[in-house]
C-alpha positions, 0 to 999 in steps of 0.5 A: 500500500502506498500513501496518496500524496495531497497537493501542496496548499498555496502559501496565501491559503495557509497564512489566512485565518482558520475557519474556527477563527472566522466563526469565533469572530462572527458569533454573538455571545450566548443569550441568557437562558429562558429560565434565567430571564424568567427568574429576573422578571419574577424578582422585579414583579415580586419587588413591586408586590412587596413594596405595596404590601409593606407600605400597606402594613406600615399604614395599617400599623399607624392607623391602628396606633393613631386611630386614623383608619383608613387614611394612612393605610391608603397613603402608605399603600400608594407610596409603596406602589409608587416606590415599587413602580420606580424600582420596576423602571430602574431594574428594567432599564438595568436589565435592558442596558445589561443585555444591550452591552452584551450585544454591543460591538459584535457584528451580526452572524453571516446568516443574519441580515443587517439593518441596511439589508432590511430597508 
């Protein structure tokens, strides 16, 4: 048995980037898994609910102590709602910024259309 000789590859092809280098350059970082995203959204939603419940509990306690039922209950429940919504907006912006930074500066994969191709 004799070995079959393969033709020599031209120097230009040998010195270029490898296929794995090209793939590594054109792939995006892995997106967070669905379960991780759902846990983050659940944490944001529970923060709003606990802010409202905490405000309502504080208001109920002050109403009980001062005999002003139901006014302080309502005031503190509304303050809890406002605080929870502010927290919701801040956390949502942080999650969106985090996701945007992970995608920034990475060129689209070869099979994905660019913005210029969509218009």
